[in-house]
C-alpha positions as CSV (number, residue, x, y, z in Angstrom):
1,M,-17.6,-5.9,24.5
2,N,-15.9,-4.5,21.4
3,Q,-18.2,-2.0,19.6
4,N,-16.7,-3.2,16.2
5,T,-17.8,-6.8,17.0
6,V,-21.4,-5.6,17.8
7,S,-21.6,-3.5,14.7
8,G,-20.3,-6.3,12.6
9,D,-22.8,-8.7,14.1
10,I,-25.6,-6.3,13.3
11,V,-24.5,-5.9,9.7
12,D,-24.2,-9.8,9.4
13,L,-27.8,-10.1,10.7
14,K,-29.2,-7.5,8.3
15,L,-27.3,-9.0,5.4
16,S,-28.6,-12.5,6.3
17,Q,-32.1,-11.1,6.4
18,L,-31.5,-9.7,2.9
19,G,-30.7,-13.2,1.7
20,A,-26.9,-13.4,1.8
21,T,-25.9,-16.9,0.7
22,Q,-22.6,-16.7,2.7
23,I,-20.9,-14.4,5.1
24,T,-17.3,-15.0,5.8
25,K,-15.6,-13.3,8.7
26,L,-11.9,-12.8,8.3
27,R,-9.7,-11.5,10.9
28,S,-7.3,-9.1,9.2
29,H,-5.2,-6.1,9.7
30,M,-5.8,-3.1,7.5
31,Y,-3.1,-0.7,6.6
32,I,-3.3,2.8,5.0
33,V,0.0,4.0,3.6
34,D,0.6,7.5,2.4
35,F,3.4,8.8,0.3
36,A,4.0,12.4,-0.9
37,L,5.4,13.3,-4.3
38,E,7.7,16.3,-4.7
39,N,4.8,18.2,-6.3
40,G,2.6,17.6,-3.2
41,T,0.4,14.8,-4.8
42,E,-0.4,12.1,-2.3
43,I,-0.2,8.5,-3.3
44,S,-2.1,6.3,-0.9
45,Y,-2.5,2.6,-0.6
46,V,-4.8,0.4,1.5
47,F,-4.0,-3.2,2.1
48,N,-5.4,-6.0,4.3
49,I,-3.4,-8.9,5.6
50,T,-5.7,-11.9,6.3
51,K,-5.1,-14.6,8.9
52,H,-3.7,-16.7,6.1
53,D,-1.0,-14.0,5.4
54,K,-2.6,-13.0,2.0
55,Y,-2.7,-9.4,0.9
56,F,-5.3,-7.4,-0.9
57,L,-4.1,-4.1,-2.2
58,Q,-5.8,-1.0,-3.6
59,R,-4.4,2.4,-4.6
60,M,-6.7,5.0,-3.3
61,R,-5.0,8.2,-4.3
62,P,-4.5,10.1,-6.6
63,Y,-7.3,7.9,-8.1
64,A,-8.8,4.6,-6.9
65,M,-7.6,1.4,-8.6
66,V,-7.8,-2.2,-7.2
67,Q,-4.4,-3.8,-7.6
68,G,-5.4,-7.3,-6.5
69,K,-4.1,-10.1,-4.3
70,Y,-0.5,-10.7,-3.4
71,A,1.1,-13.8,-1.8
72,D,3.6,-12.2,0.5
73,T,5.3,-9.0,1.8
74,K,8.0,-9.1,-0.9
75,E,5.3,-9.0,-3.7
76,I,3.3,-6.1,-2.2
77,T,6.5,-4.1,-1.4
78,K,7.8,-4.7,-4.9
79,F,4.6,-3.5,-6.4
80,I,4.4,-0.4,-4.3
81,K,8.1,0.4,-4.9
82,E,7.6,0.2,-8.6
83,D,4.3,2.1,-8.6
84,L,5.9,4.9,-6.6
85,R,8.9,5.0,-8.9
86,R,6.7,5.4,-11.9
87,F,4.6,8.1,-10.3
88,R,7.7,10.0,-9.2
89,T,8.8,10.0,-12.9
90,A,5.4,10.9,-14.2
91,E,5.0,13.8,-11.8
92,H,7.6,15.7,-13.8
93,S,5.5,15.5,-17.0
94,S,3.9,18.7,-18.1
95,N,0.7,16.6,-18.5
96,F,0.7,15.1,-15.0
97,E,-2.4,16.9,-13.7
98,E,-4.3,16.2,-16.9
99,F,-3.3,12.5,-16.7
100,V,-4.6,12.3,-13.1
101,D,-7.8,14.0,-14.1
102,V,-8.4,11.6,-17.1
103,S,-7.7,8.7,-14.8
104,R,-10.2,9.9,-12.2
105,K,-12.8,10.4,-15.0
106,G,-12.2,6.7,-16.0
107,V,-13.0,5.7,-12.4
108,E,-16.1,8.0,-12.5
109,L,-17.1,6.4,-15.8
110,S,-17.1,3.0,-14.3
111,H,-19.4,4.2,-11.4
112,E,-21.7,6.0,-13.8
113,L,-22.0,2.9,-16.0
114,E,-22.9,0.8,-13.0
115,S,-25.5,3.4,-11.9
116,L,-27.0,3.4,-15.3
117,F,-27.2,-0.4,-15.4
118,L,-28.7,-0.6,-11.9
119,H,-31.1,2.3,-12.0
120,Y,-32.4,2.5,-15.6
121,N,-33.8,0.2,-18.2
122,V,-31.3,0.7,-21.0
123,D,-32.3,-0.7,-24.4
124,K,-30.0,-3.0,-26.4
125,A,-29.3,-0.4,-29.1
126,T,-27.9,2.0,-26.5
127,L,-25.9,-0.7,-24.9
128,D,-24.5,-1.7,-28.3
129,E,-23.6,2.0,-29.0
130,M,-21.8,2.2,-25.6
131,Q,-20.0,-1.0,-26.2
132,G,-18.8,0.3,-29.6
133,T,-17.6,3.6,-28.1
134,L,-15.7,1.8,-25.3
135,T,-14.2,-0.8,-27.7
136,R,-12.9,2.1,-29.9
137,M,-11.4,3.8,-26.8
138,M,-9.7,0.6,-25.8
139,L,-8.3,0.1,-29.3
140,H,-7.1,3.7,-29.3
141,L,-5.2,3.1,-26.1
142,E,-3.6,0.0,-27.5
143,Q,-2.5,1.9,-30.6
144,L,-1.0,4.6,-28.4
145,K,1.0,2.1,-26.5
146,K,2.5,0.9,-29.7
147,Q,3.2,4.3,-31.1
148,L,4.5,6.3,-28.1
149,P,8.0,5.8,-26.7
150,P,7.9,4.2,-23.2
151,V,8.9,6.2,-20.1
152,E,11.7,4.8,-18.2
153,P,11.3,5.5,-14.5
154,E,14.1,7.0,-12.6
155,P,16.1,4.6,-10.4
156,C,14.9,4.5,-6.8
157,K,16.7,6.8,-4.5
158,K,17.4,5.4,-1.1
159,K,16.9,7.8,1.8
160,T,20.0,8.3,3.9
161,S,20.3,9.6,7.4
162,E,21.8,12.8,5.9
163,S,18.7,13.5,3.7
């Protein structure tokens, strides 16, 4: 008997006992794909292909970000190709490490907000203050997008057998 099947059945049973309203088992294949930038930074993606040939993609490194669902191999390949192209351009910025650090802190902020919500009784005034701070930050980001010149990614370089 497959150990993964037994472990999955145990988890299903325990979640049912906790009151899960639905447990759907999907047969899928999971892929972890790593790329290395010139500066040594790893870009990693995780995606699943379900039995209905649908894809769910997440970028895991240099910071975690759910990318969403894709219909076919062309869509997922196109996204990763473009994402890599943009990272390969961004890695040459003098602010690359700081950008990655700020992005990681954004992910950390999301986790901390959830922790606060799930573990503490936060009053409405504090929530309103946090909402205002986050709204100002989002508006600031939108203003920056309008003010700053866009970065045009370098064209993709195809690897040849000589490289």
